[in-house]
C-alpha positions as CSV (number, residue, x, y, z in Angstrom):
1,M,-4.0,180.4,-61.8
2,F,-4.1,177.3,-59.6
3,I,-1.7,178.7,-57.1
4,I,-3.9,181.8,-56.6
5,A,-6.9,179.7,-55.9
6,I,-5.0,177.7,-53.3
7,V,-3.4,180.6,-51.5
8,T,-6.6,182.6,-51.6
9,A,-8.5,179.7,-49.9
10,L,-5.7,179.7,-47.2
11,G,-5.8,183.4,-46.7
12,I,-2.3,184.0,-47.9
13,S,-1.0,186.9,-49.9
14,I,1.2,186.3,-53.0
15,A,2.1,189.8,-53.7
16,N,5.4,190.6,-55.5
17,P,8.2,189.7,-53.1
18,T,10.0,193.0,-53.6
19,T,7.1,194.8,-51.9
20,A,5.5,192.1,-49.8
21,R,6.4,191.5,-46.1
22,A,8.3,188.2,-46.3
23,D,5.6,186.5,-48.2
24,V,7.4,183.4,-49.6
25,I,7.9,181.8,-46.2
26,S,4.3,182.3,-45.2
27,D,3.0,181.3,-48.6
28,W,4.8,178.0,-48.6
29,N,3.8,177.3,-45.0
30,G,0.2,177.6,-46.1
31,I,0.8,175.3,-49.0
32,A,2.5,172.7,-46.8
33,V,-0.4,172.8,-44.4
34,Q,-2.8,172.1,-47.2
35,E,-0.6,169.2,-48.5
36,A,-0.6,167.6,-45.1
37,I,-4.4,167.9,-45.0
38,N,-4.6,166.4,-48.6
39,A,-2.4,163.5,-47.5
40,A,-4.5,162.9,-44.4
41,R,-1.4,162.8,-42.2
42,P,-2.3,161.2,-38.9
43,G,-1.9,162.8,-35.5
44,G,1.3,164.8,-35.0
45,S,3.2,163.5,-38.0
46,P,2.7,166.7,-40.1
47,A,5.2,168.4,-37.8
48,I,8.0,166.5,-39.4
49,D,6.9,167.7,-42.9
50,F,6.7,171.3,-41.8
51,A,10.0,171.3,-39.9
52,T,11.9,169.7,-42.8
53,M,10.6,172.3,-45.2
54,H,11.2,175.3,-43.0
55,A,14.7,174.1,-42.1
56,A,15.5,173.9,-45.8
57,M,13.9,177.3,-46.5
58,Y,15.8,178.8,-43.6
59,D,19.2,177.4,-44.8
60,A,18.5,178.5,-48.4
61,V,17.7,182.1,-47.3
62,Q,20.6,182.3,-44.9
63,A,23.1,180.9,-47.6
64,I,22.4,184.2,-49.4
65,E,21.5,186.7,-46.6
66,K,23.9,185.4,-44.0
67,D,22.1,187.1,-41.1
68,Y,21.9,183.9,-38.9
69,E,23.9,180.8,-38.4
70,P,22.9,178.0,-40.8
71,Y,20.9,175.2,-39.3
72,R,22.5,172.3,-41.1
73,V,23.7,173.2,-44.7
74,T,26.9,175.2,-44.8
75,D,29.3,176.3,-47.5
76,V,26.6,176.5,-50.3
77,P,28.4,177.1,-53.6
78,N,27.5,180.1,-55.6
79,A,25.2,181.4,-52.9
80,T,23.8,184.4,-54.8
81,G,20.6,185.5,-56.3
82,S,17.1,185.9,-55.0
83,P,16.4,184.5,-51.5
84,V,12.7,184.3,-52.4
85,A,13.6,182.1,-55.4
86,A,15.9,180.0,-53.2
87,A,13.2,179.6,-50.5
88,A,10.5,178.6,-53.0
89,K,12.7,176.0,-54.7
90,A,13.8,174.5,-51.4
91,A,10.1,174.3,-50.3
92,R,9.1,172.7,-53.5
93,D,11.8,170.1,-53.4
94,V,11.1,169.1,-49.8
95,L,7.3,168.9,-50.4
96,V,7.8,166.7,-53.5
97,Y,10.0,164.4,-51.4
98,R,7.6,164.3,-48.4
99,F,4.4,164.0,-50.5
100,P,5.4,161.9,-53.6
101,A,1.8,161.1,-54.6
102,R,1.3,164.9,-55.0
103,A,4.5,165.6,-56.9
104,D,2.8,166.8,-60.1
105,A,0.4,169.0,-58.2
106,I,3.1,170.5,-56.1
107,N,5.3,171.2,-59.1
108,T,2.4,173.0,-60.8
109,I,1.9,175.1,-57.6
110,Y,5.6,175.9,-57.7
111,L,5.7,176.9,-61.4
112,N,2.6,179.0,-61.0
113,Y,4.1,180.6,-57.9
114,L,7.3,181.6,-59.8
115,A,5.2,183.0,-62.6
116,A,2.9,185.0,-60.3
117,N,6.0,186.5,-58.6
118,D,8.0,187.1,-61.8
119,I,10.8,184.6,-60.9
120,D,12.8,183.0,-63.6
121,P,12.8,179.2,-63.1
122,A,16.4,179.1,-64.1
123,G,17.4,182.4,-62.5
124,P,19.8,183.1,-59.6
125,G,18.8,181.6,-56.3
126,I,17.0,178.5,-57.8
127,G,20.2,176.5,-57.7
128,V,20.8,177.6,-54.0
129,G,17.4,176.2,-53.0
130,A,17.9,173.0,-54.9
131,Y,21.4,172.4,-53.4
132,V,20.2,173.1,-49.8
133,A,17.1,171.0,-50.1
134,G,19.1,168.1,-51.5
135,K,21.7,168.3,-48.7
136,L,19.0,168.6,-46.0
137,L,17.0,165.7,-47.4
138,A,20.1,163.6,-47.5
139,Y,20.8,164.4,-43.9
140,R,17.2,163.5,-42.9
141,S,16.9,160.5,-45.2
142,C,17.3,158.0,-42.3
143,D,15.4,160.0,-39.7
144,G,12.7,157.3,-39.4
145,S,9.8,159.5,-40.4
146,L,9.1,158.0,-43.9
147,P,7.4,155.9,-44.9
148,I,4.8,156.2,-42.2
149,P,4.2,152.6,-41.1
150,A,0.7,151.2,-40.6
151,P,-0.4,151.3,-37.0
152,T,-0.1,148.1,-35.0
153,F,0.2,149.0,-31.3
154,V,-3.0,148.3,-29.3
155,G,-1.9,149.1,-25.8
156,G,-3.1,147.0,-22.9
157,T,-6.1,146.1,-20.9
158,G,-4.8,146.8,-17.4
159,I,-6.0,149.6,-15.1
160,G,-4.5,152.9,-16.4
161,Q,-3.5,151.4,-19.7
162,W,-4.6,152.8,-23.1
163,R,-6.5,150.6,-25.5
164,P,-8.3,151.4,-28.8
165,T,-11.5,153.5,-28.2
166,P,-14.8,154.0,-30.1
167,T,-15.8,154.5,-32.7
168,A,-13.0,153.3,-34.9
169,F,-11.2,151.2,-32.3
170,S,-8.0,151.9,-34.3
171,P,-4.5,150.9,-33.1
172,M,-2.2,153.8,-32.2
173,N,-2.1,156.0,-35.3
174,P,0.5,157.4,-35.8
175,G,2.2,154.6,-33.9
176,E,5.2,154.4,-31.7
177,Y,7.5,155.3,-34.6
178,L,6.9,159.0,-34.2
179,G,8.5,159.1,-30.8
180,Q,11.6,157.5,-32.3
181,V,12.2,160.0,-35.2
182,T,15.5,161.8,-35.2
183,P,14.9,165.3,-33.6
184,F,15.8,168.6,-35.1
185,F,17.0,170.4,-32.0
186,M,17.0,167.8,-29.2
187,T,19.9,165.4,-28.7
188,R,17.5,162.5,-28.5
189,P,13.7,161.9,-28.3
190,T,13.8,161.2,-24.6
191,Q,15.8,164.4,-23.7
192,F,12.8,166.2,-22.1
193,R,10.6,163.2,-21.4
194,P,7.9,164.2,-18.8
195,D,7.7,162.6,-15.5
196,A,5.1,159.8,-15.2
197,P,1.4,160.7,-15.0
198,P,-0.1,160.7,-11.5
199,A,-1.1,157.3,-10.1
200,V,-4.7,156.4,-10.7
201,T,-5.1,156.1,-6.9
202,S,-3.9,159.7,-6.3
203,R,-5.9,162.8,-5.3
204,Q,-4.5,164.7,-8.3
205,Y,-5.8,162.0,-10.6
206,A,-9.2,162.0,-8.9
207,R,-9.4,165.8,-9.2
208,D,-8.6,165.9,-13.0
209,Y,-10.8,162.8,-13.5
210,L,-13.8,164.7,-12.1
211,E,-13.1,167.8,-14.1
212,V,-13.1,166.0,-17.5
213,K,-16.1,163.8,-16.4
214,L,-18.2,166.9,-15.6
215,Y,-17.1,169.2,-18.4
216,G,-16.1,166.9,-21.2
217,A,-19.1,164.7,-21.6
218,R,-21.0,164.6,-24.9
219,T,-24.4,164.8,-23.1
220,G,-25.2,166.2,-19.6
221,S,-22.1,168.3,-19.4
222,L,-21.6,171.3,-17.3
223,R,-20.0,173.2,-20.2
224,S,-21.4,176.7,-20.7
225,P,-22.3,177.8,-24.3
226,E,-19.0,179.8,-24.4
227,Q,-17.0,176.7,-23.3
228,T,-18.7,174.6,-25.9
229,D,-17.7,177.1,-28.5
230,L,-14.2,177.0,-27.3
231,A,-14.1,173.2,-27.4
232,N,-15.5,173.2,-30.9
233,F,-12.9,175.8,-32.0
234,W,-10.1,173.5,-30.8
235,G,-11.8,170.4,-32.3
236,G,-10.4,171.3,-35.8
237,N,-7.0,170.7,-37.3
238,T,-4.6,172.1,-34.7
239,F,-1.7,172.7,-37.1
240,A,-3.8,174.6,-39.6
241,T,-5.4,176.7,-36.8
242,I,-2.1,177.5,-35.1
243,Y,-0.3,178.5,-38.3
244,T,-3.0,181.1,-39.1
245,G,-1.7,183.0,-36.1
246,V,2.0,182.6,-37.0
247,R,1.3,183.9,-40.5
248,E,-0.7,186.8,-39.3
249,L,2.1,187.9,-36.9
250,A,4.7,187.5,-39.5
251,A,2.8,189.7,-41.9
252,A,2.3,192.3,-39.3
253,H,5.7,192.4,-37.6
254,V,8.3,190.9,-39.8
255,D,9.4,192.9,-42.8
256,N,12.2,190.8,-44.4
257,V,12.6,187.2,-45.6
258,S,15.6,186.5,-43.5
259,D,13.8,187.1,-40.2
260,S,10.7,185.4,-41.5
261,S,12.6,182.3,-42.4
262,R,14.0,182.2,-38.8
263,L,10.6,182.7,-37.2
264,F,9.0,179.8,-39.1
265,A,12.0,177.6,-38.7
266,L,12.1,178.1,-34.9
267,V,8.3,177.4,-34.7
268,A,8.3,174.4,-37.0
269,M,11.4,172.6,-35.6
270,S,10.2,173.3,-32.0
271,Q,6.9,171.8,-33.0
272,A,8.5,168.7,-34.5
273,D,10.7,168.0,-31.5
274,T,7.9,168.6,-29.0
275,I,5.7,166.2,-31.0
276,I,8.5,163.6,-31.0
277,G,8.7,164.0,-27.3
278,V,5.0,163.8,-26.9
279,W,4.8,160.5,-28.9
280,D,7.7,159.1,-27.0
281,A,5.7,159.8,-23.8
282,K,2.5,158.4,-25.3
283,F,4.1,155.1,-26.1
284,H,6.3,154.9,-23.0
285,Y,3.6,155.6,-20.5
286,N,0.6,154.1,-22.5
287,F,-1.9,156.0,-20.3
288,W,-5.6,155.6,-20.9
289,R,-8.0,158.2,-22.2
290,P,-10.7,159.7,-20.0
291,Q,-13.4,157.7,-21.8
292,T,-11.8,154.4,-20.8
293,A,-10.9,155.7,-17.3
294,I,-14.4,157.0,-16.5
295,Q,-16.1,153.8,-17.8
296,F,-13.8,151.8,-15.5
297,G,-13.8,154.3,-12.6
298,D,-15.4,152.0,-10.1
299,V,-12.6,149.4,-10.4
300,D,-9.5,151.7,-10.5
301,G,-8.8,151.5,-6.8
302,N,-9.5,155.3,-6.2
303,P,-12.4,156.1,-3.9
304,G,-12.7,159.6,-5.5
305,T,-13.5,158.3,-9.0
306,A,-17.1,157.2,-9.4
307,G,-17.4,155.3,-12.7
308,D,-20.0,155.7,-15.5
309,P,-20.0,152.9,-18.0
310,A,-22.1,155.0,-20.4
311,W,-19.8,158.1,-20.4
312,V,-18.6,159.3,-23.8
313,P,-16.5,162.4,-24.6
314,F,-17.7,165.4,-26.6
315,I,-15.8,164.2,-29.6
316,N,-14.4,160.8,-30.5
317,N,-10.9,160.1,-29.1
318,P,-7.9,160.3,-31.4
319,A,-6.3,156.9,-31.8
320,Y,-3.4,157.3,-29.4
321,P,-2.9,157.4,-25.6
322,D,-3.7,160.4,-23.4
323,Y,-0.3,161.3,-21.9
324,T,0.9,163.7,-23.2
325,S,-1.3,165.9,-25.4
326,G,-0.3,166.4,-29.0
327,A,-2.4,169.5,-29.5
328,N,-0.9,171.1,-26.4
329,G,2.5,170.2,-27.7
330,V,1.9,172.0,-30.9
331,S,0.4,175.1,-29.3
332,S,2.9,175.5,-26.5
333,S,6.0,175.0,-28.7
334,T,4.6,177.5,-31.2
335,M,3.6,180.1,-28.7
336,Y,6.9,179.8,-26.7
337,A,8.9,180.0,-29.9
338,M,7.1,183.2,-30.9
339,E,7.6,184.6,-27.4
340,H,11.3,184.1,-27.7
341,F,11.4,185.5,-31.2
342,F,9.4,188.6,-30.4
343,E,10.9,188.9,-26.9
344,T,7.6,189.4,-25.3
345,D,4.5,187.4,-24.3
346,N,2.1,190.3,-25.0
347,M,1.2,190.3,-28.7
348,E,-2.2,190.7,-30.3
349,F,-3.1,188.2,-32.9
350,S,-5.9,186.0,-34.0
351,M,-6.4,182.4,-35.1
352,T,-9.0,180.7,-37.3
353,T,-10.2,177.2,-36.9
354,T,-10.9,174.6,-39.6
355,N,-13.9,173.4,-37.6
356,T,-16.4,175.9,-38.9
357,G,-20.1,175.8,-38.2
358,P,-23.1,177.9,-37.4
359,T,-22.5,177.8,-33.7
360,I,-18.7,178.2,-33.8
361,Q,-16.8,181.4,-33.5
362,D,-14.4,180.7,-36.4
363,T,-11.8,183.3,-35.4
364,R,-10.7,184.0,-31.9
365,N,-8.5,187.0,-30.8
366,Y,-5.6,186.9,-28.3
367,S,-3.6,189.5,-26.4
368,S,-0.8,187.2,-25.4
369,F,0.9,183.9,-26.3
370,S,0.2,182.5,-22.8
371,Q,-3.5,183.2,-23.2
372,A,-3.5,180.9,-26.3
373,I,-1.6,178.2,-24.5
374,Q,-4.1,178.2,-21.6
375,E,-7.0,178.1,-24.0
376,V,-5.8,174.9,-25.7
377,V,-5.3,173.3,-22.3
378,D,-8.9,174.0,-21.4
379,G,-10.2,173.2,-24.8
380,R,-8.9,169.6,-24.9
381,I,-10.5,169.0,-21.5
382,L,-13.8,170.4,-22.6
383,L,-13.6,168.1,-25.6
384,G,-13.4,165.2,-23.2
385,I,-10.3,163.7,-24.6
386,H,-7.5,164.7,-22.2
387,F,-6.9,165.0,-18.5
388,R,-5.5,168.4,-17.4
389,F,-2.2,166.8,-16.2
390,A,-1.6,165.4,-19.7
391,D,-2.2,168.9,-21.2
392,E,0.1,170.6,-18.6
393,A,2.9,168.1,-19.1
394,S,2.9,168.9,-22.9
395,V,3.0,172.6,-22.1
396,K,6.2,172.1,-20.1
397,L,7.6,169.8,-22.7
398,G,7.1,172.5,-25.4
399,H,8.7,175.1,-23.2
400,D,11.8,172.9,-22.5
401,V,12.2,172.2,-26.3
402,V,11.9,175.9,-27.2
403,K,14.4,177.0,-24.6
404,W,16.9,174.4,-25.8
405,G,16.4,175.2,-29.5
406,H,16.5,179.0,-29.1
407,K,19.7,178.8,-27.1
408,N,21.6,176.5,-29.4
409,Y,20.3,177.0,-33.0
410,L,19.5,179.7,-35.6
411,R,21.5,182.3,-33.7
412,P,22.5,185.7,-35.1
413,R,25.9,185.7,-36.9
414,T,28.6,187.8,-35.3
415,G,29.4,190.9,-37.2
416,P,27.2,193.2,-39.2
417,G,23.8,191.9,-40.3
418,K,20.1,192.9,-40.5
419,S,18.5,194.1,-37.3
420,L,15.3,192.4,-36.2
421,Q,12.2,194.4,-36.9
422,H,10.1,193.3,-33.9
């Protein structure tokens, strides 16, 4: 069946939900990632798709299981039946709404999923998923995330200001709208706005400038073969890569759909709010990319930044400002959310890149969440597209968002309930 082909390609199990380890949440996460790739969602915008879907799946599951406080949808009528059916229906309805051009294909995936897992399309739980998805989508209907507007912002031409870069010379895509989307956990997009980047005349700026200039160049770089492999690994789709690790850890350490729904909801909504904060900072500070900075290094007023008009990064720049880093926002929020969920930094897991090739180590192994965070920081510098201070500001932003979200949302209900199997 079509669903089997899709989930097999994504490396997802679709075993019977009565024996599988919380498969439905992981399965639909993989499907959502593929839909975002199909739709060619720009930059950090897929985070809103994933967060909306996982919030709905979480509330649908909790309406039946009642282990954790609901995120948004409370008092669901007739909340009985299969939580797997409820989660699948909620995911289907959100994805159809978020990707209308793919509605027929998504519905086919959904029906095949139900058939593969022996779920009655009119059975108990389906109505719960439909109700929750409808309520959540109504709540998010004016969040500013859809439709995604055409990019128009082109920055400025002053020292330190971002402007479109080769080869596409595209305006900021996604544009400033993403930093104005209604958050999931935060009270406002600016709640954890990072401090301003260092002045271009500062010693910190000169230090980070020299680092990316030496190690992030397309030709003549000081990167070792191992560093080039690391850069290539993180040159793929960050969301797709990151979620391979989340799904692996869920399969290995989470043995019920209730806890799985909470894990993925914490990750996805933390990602979304961090990305909203990242794009708020990108537009607010409008800080130039290393490529522009290094080409204009002789006129920036800093004696420690020798310029090179011919310098180009290892990969082409994404079409948005440097400060702060979107990839580091995704990785840090994900890893900190999992650290809070599992109550430890030390977990063994792996991640697989979408940027495959004969000289790339497709799968990398990790012994801690902090190790993965640091690797993304280094990887974006080695790609030549970020200053270290932009990466580190995103790491802090992700940490702040996760602390806030974990403290205030998706908490265990008082009274009896499932114990976490960590």
